[in-house]
TORKOL-4160 file (C-alpha; in steps of 0.2 Angstrom, whole numbers, padded with zeros to 4 digits, m for minus):
182
<pt num="1" X="m0049" Y="0230" Z="0210"/>
<pt num="2" X="m0034" Y="0221" Z="0216"/>
<pt num="3" X="m0045" Y="0207" Z="0221"/>
<pt num="4" X="m0053" Y="0206" Z="0204"/>
<pt num="5" X="m0035" Y="0205" Z="0196"/>
<pt num="6" X="m0030" Y="0191" Z="0208"/>
<pt num="7" X="m0046" Y="0181" Z="0204"/>
<pt num="8" X="m0042" Y="0183" Z="0185"/>
<pt num="9" X="m0024" Y="0178" Z="0187"/>
<pt num="10" X="m0030" Y="0163" Z="0197"/>
<pt num="11" X="m0042" Y="0158" Z="0184"/>
<pt num="12" X="m0029" Y="0159" Z="0170"/>
<pt num="13" X="m0017" Y="0149" Z="0180"/>
<pt num="14" X="m0030" Y="0136" Z="0184"/>
<pt num="15" X="m0036" Y="0135" Z="0166"/>
<pt num="16" X="m0018" Y="0133" Z="0160"/>
<pt num="17" X="m0016" Y="0117" Z="0171"/>
<pt num="18" X="m0031" Y="0109" Z="0162"/>
<pt num="19" X="m0025" Y="0113" Z="0144"/>
<pt num="20" X="m0014" Y="0099" Z="0138"/>
<pt num="21" X="0004" Y="0103" Z="0135"/>
<pt num="22" X="0003" Y="0097" Z="0117"/>
<pt num="23" X="m0009" Y="0111" Z="0113"/>
<pt num="24" X="0005" Y="0123" Z="0114"/>
<pt num="25" X="0018" Y="0112" Z="0106"/>
<pt num="26" X="0022" Y="0113" Z="0088"/>
<pt num="27" X="0018" Y="0097" Z="0079"/>
<pt num="28" X="0033" Y="0087" Z="0073"/>
<pt num="29" X="0037" Y="0088" Z="0055"/>
<pt num="30" X="0036" Y="0069" Z="0052"/>
<pt num="31" X="0019" Y="0069" Z="0061"/>
<pt num="32" X="0012" Y="0081" Z="0048"/>
<pt num="33" X="0017" Y="0071" Z="0033"/>
<pt num="34" X="0005" Y="0058" Z="0026"/>
<pt num="35" X="0016" Y="0043" Z="0021"/>
<pt num="36" X="0010" Y="0036" Z="0005"/>
<pt num="37" X="0017" Y="0020" Z="m0003"/>
<pt num="38" X="0019" Y="0028" Z="m0021"/>
<pt num="39" X="0032" Y="0040" Z="m0026"/>
<pt num="40" X="0027" Y="0056" Z="m0034"/>
<pt num="41" X="0032" Y="0050" Z="m0051"/>
<pt num="42" X="0022" Y="0034" Z="m0048"/>
<pt num="43" X="0007" Y="0043" Z="m0043"/>
<pt num="44" X="0008" Y="0054" Z="m0058"/>
<pt num="45" X="0009" Y="0039" Z="m0069"/>
<pt num="46" X="m0007" Y="0032" Z="m0061"/>
<pt num="47" X="m0016" Y="0049" Z="m0063"/>
<pt num="48" X="m0010" Y="0050" Z="m0081"/>
<pt num="49" X="m0016" Y="0033" Z="m0086"/>
<pt num="50" X="m0034" Y="0034" Z="m0091"/>
<pt num="51" X="m0040" Y="0016" Z="m0091"/>
<pt num="52" X="m0040" Y="0002" Z="m0078"/>
<pt num="53" X="m0029" Y="m0009" Z="m0089"/>
<pt num="54" X="m0015" Y="0002" Z="m0089"/>
<pt num="55" X="m0017" Y="0006" Z="m0070"/>
<pt num="56" X="m0017" Y="m0013" Z="m0066"/>
<pt num="57" X="m0001" Y="m0015" Z="m0076"/>
<pt num="58" X="0007" Y="m0001" Z="m0066"/>
<pt num="59" X="0001" Y="m0007" Z="m0049"/>
<pt num="60" X="0008" Y="m0024" Z="m0053"/>
<pt num="61" X="0025" Y="m0017" Z="m0058"/>
<pt num="62" X="0025" Y="m0006" Z="m0042"/>
<pt num="63" X="0021" Y="m0021" Z="m0031"/>
<pt num="64" X="0035" Y="m0031" Z="m0040"/>
<pt num="65" X="0047" Y="m0016" Z="m0036"/>
<pt num="66" X="0042" Y="m0016" Z="m0018"/>
<pt num="67" X="0044" Y="m0035" Z="m0016"/>
<pt num="68" X="0061" Y="m0034" Z="m0024"/>
<pt num="69" X="0067" Y="m0020" Z="m0012"/>
<pt num="70" X="0060" Y="m0031" Z="0002"/>
<pt num="71" X="0070" Y="m0046" Z="m0004"/>
<pt num="72" X="0086" Y="m0034" Z="m0006"/>
<pt num="73" X="0084" Y="m0028" Z="0012"/>
<pt num="74" X="0083" Y="m0045" Z="0019"/>
<pt num="75" X="0099" Y="m0050" Z="0011"/>
<pt num="76" X="0109" Y="m0035" Z="0015"/>
<pt num="77" X="0125" Y="m0039" Z="0025"/>
<pt num="78" X="0125" Y="m0022" Z="0034"/>
<pt num="79" X="0107" Y="m0019" Z="0040"/>
<pt num="80" X="0099" Y="m0002" Z="0040"/>
<pt num="81" X="0097" Y="0006" Z="0057"/>
<pt num="82" X="0078" Y="0006" Z="0055"/>
<pt num="83" X="0078" Y="m0011" Z="0047"/>
<pt num="84" X="0061" Y="m0017" Z="0055"/>
<pt num="85" X="0052" Y="m0001" Z="0050"/>
<pt num="86" X="0059" Y="m0002" Z="0032"/>
<pt num="87" X="0054" Y="m0020" Z="0030"/>
<pt num="88" X="0037" Y="m0018" Z="0036"/>
<pt num="89" X="0035" Y="m0002" Z="0026"/>
<pt num="90" X="0039" Y="m0011" Z="0010"/>
<pt num="91" X="0027" Y="m0025" Z="0014"/>
<pt num="92" X="0013" Y="m0012" Z="0017"/>
<pt num="93" X="0017" Y="m0004" Z="0001"/>
<pt num="94" X="0017" Y="m0020" Z="m0008"/>
<pt num="95" X="0000" Y="m0024" Z="m0001"/>
<pt num="96" X="m0006" Y="m0007" Z="m0006"/>
<pt num="97" X="m0001" Y="m0009" Z="m0024"/>
<pt num="98" X="m0010" Y="m0026" Z="m0025"/>
<pt num="99" X="m0026" Y="m0019" Z="m0016"/>
<pt num="100" X="m0026" Y="m0005" Z="m0028"/>
<pt num="101" X="m0024" Y="m0016" Z="m0043"/>
<pt num="102" X="m0038" Y="m0027" Z="m0037"/>
<pt num="103" X="m0049" Y="m0011" Z="m0035"/>
<pt num="104" X="m0046" Y="m0007" Z="m0053"/>
<pt num="105" X="m0056" Y="m0023" Z="m0058"/>
<pt num="106" X="m0072" Y="m0015" Z="m0051"/>
<pt num="107" X="m0068" Y="0001" Z="m0060"/>
<pt num="108" X="m0066" Y="m0009" Z="m0076"/>
<pt num="109" X="m0082" Y="m0018" Z="m0074"/>
<pt num="110" X="m0091" Y="m0002" Z="m0071"/>
<pt num="111" X="m0084" Y="0006" Z="m0087"/>
<pt num="112" X="m0085" Y="m0010" Z="m0096"/>
<pt num="113" X="m0067" Y="m0011" Z="m0101"/>
<pt num="114" X="m0059" Y="m0026" Z="m0107"/>
<pt num="115" X="m0045" Y="m0031" Z="m0095"/>
<pt num="116" X="m0042" Y="m0049" Z="m0099"/>
<pt num="117" X="m0024" Y="m0047" Z="m0103"/>
<pt num="118" X="m0020" Y="m0036" Z="m0087"/>
<pt num="119" X="m0030" Y="m0049" Z="m0077"/>
<pt num="120" X="m0019" Y="m0063" Z="m0084"/>
<pt num="121" X="m0004" Y="m0052" Z="m0079"/>
<pt num="122" X="m0011" Y="m0049" Z="m0062"/>
<pt num="123" X="m0014" Y="m0067" Z="m0059"/>
<pt num="124" X="0003" Y="m0074" Z="m0065"/>
<pt num="125" X="0013" Y="m0061" Z="m0056"/>
<pt num="126" X="0004" Y="m0063" Z="m0040"/>
<pt num="127" X="0007" Y="m0081" Z="m0041"/>
<pt num="128" X="0026" Y="m0077" Z="m0043"/>
<pt num="129" X="0024" Y="m0065" Z="m0028"/>
<pt num="130" X="0016" Y="m0078" Z="m0018"/>
<pt num="131" X="0030" Y="m0091" Z="m0021"/>
<pt num="132" X="0043" Y="m0078" Z="m0016"/>
<pt num="133" X="0034" Y="m0073" Z="0000"/>
<pt num="134" X="0031" Y="m0091" Z="0005"/>
<pt num="135" X="0050" Y="m0095" Z="0002"/>
<pt num="136" X="0054" Y="m0081" Z="0014"/>
<pt num="137" X="0042" Y="m0087" Z="0027"/>
<pt num="138" X="0049" Y="m0105" Z="0026"/>
<pt num="139" X="0067" Y="m0099" Z="0027"/>
<pt num="140" X="0066" Y="m0085" Z="0040"/>
<pt num="141" X="0081" Y="m0075" Z="0043"/>
<pt num="142" X="0088" Y="m0064" Z="0057"/>
<pt num="143" X="0074" Y="m0052" Z="0064"/>
<pt num="144" X="0060" Y="m0063" Z="0057"/>
<pt num="145" X="0049" Y="m0059" Z="0072"/>
<pt num="146" X="0049" Y="m0040" Z="0067"/>
<pt num="147" X="0041" Y="m0043" Z="0050"/>
<pt num="148" X="0032" Y="m0060" Z="0053"/>
<pt num="149" X="0015" Y="m0053" Z="0055"/>
<pt num="150" X="0017" Y="m0041" Z="0040"/>
<pt num="151" X="0023" Y="m0056" Z="0029"/>
<pt num="152" X="0008" Y="m0066" Z="0034"/>
<pt num="153" X="m0003" Y="m0052" Z="0029"/>
<pt num="154" X="0006" Y="m0050" Z="0013"/>
<pt num="155" X="0003" Y="m0068" Z="0009"/>
<pt num="156" X="m0015" Y="m0067" Z="0013"/>
<pt num="157" X="m0017" Y="m0052" Z="0002"/>
<pt num="158" X="m0008" Y="m0060" Z="m0012"/>
<pt num="159" X="m0020" Y="m0075" Z="m0011"/>
<pt num="160" X="m0035" Y="m0064" Z="m0011"/>
<pt num="161" X="m0028" Y="m0055" Z="m0027"/>
<pt num="162" X="m0026" Y="m0071" Z="m0036"/>
<pt num="163" X="m0044" Y="m0076" Z="m0031"/>
<pt num="164" X="m0051" Y="m0059" Z="m0037"/>
<pt num="165" X="m0041" Y="m0060" Z="m0053"/>
<pt num="166" X="m0047" Y="m0078" Z="m0057"/>
<pt num="167" X="m0065" Y="m0073" Z="m0052"/>
<pt num="168" X="m0065" Y="m0058" Z="m0063"/>
<pt num="169" X="m0058" Y="m0067" Z="m0078"/>
<pt num="170" X="m0072" Y="m0079" Z="m0077"/>
<pt num="171" X="m0086" Y="m0066" Z="m0074"/>
<pt num="172" X="m0080" Y="m0054" Z="m0087"/>
<pt num="173" X="m0088" Y="m0055" Z="m0104"/>
<pt num="174" X="m0076" Y="m0059" Z="m0118"/>
<pt num="175" X="m0070" Y="m0044" Z="m0129"/>
<pt num="176" X="m0082" Y="m0041" Z="m0144"/>
<pt num="177" X="m0076" Y="m0049" Z="m0160"/>
<pt num="178" X="m0074" Y="m0036" Z="m0174"/>
<pt num="179" X="m0080" Y="m0043" Z="m0190"/>
<pt num="180" X="m0074" Y="m0038" Z="m0207"/>
<pt num="181" X="m0087" Y="m0028" Z="m0217"/>
<pt num="182" X="m0094" Y="m0038" Z="m0231"/>
């Protein structure tokens, strides 16, 4: 009997050595949270808008907001403790907004929604964004290496957005003309 208990105890000790310690550890709170680039109110606005035109406008305004915040963080005289993380997070959020705006183009095509005006907005604002990003790239400030790659990706994504908006503008059928009844 004692021999059986010793064998069981030995087995349990041996089993515990092969189980990783993280299996017993509680997950960290920040590891559980899925970081999203939209605030709750912004996500609500997107959900509440029923058509791709409104969503494109919203995503463009959110991208504009992220880019302005990025520029603000670059010019701050007293940098935040996690400056690198903040800058790269803003660039990623900016890119996410543009990607989602571009994704609405396909949704509009599928639903056959006229998005000519939002496409013009997307294209013109993206060109403004591209100019701002390229100026930042040409005049790098302190800590440039920490966000250099993210900036380059943001520039590439912005160029892709401009191309997608131009292509969609050419491919989309013109809005139907309403005729007055005779």
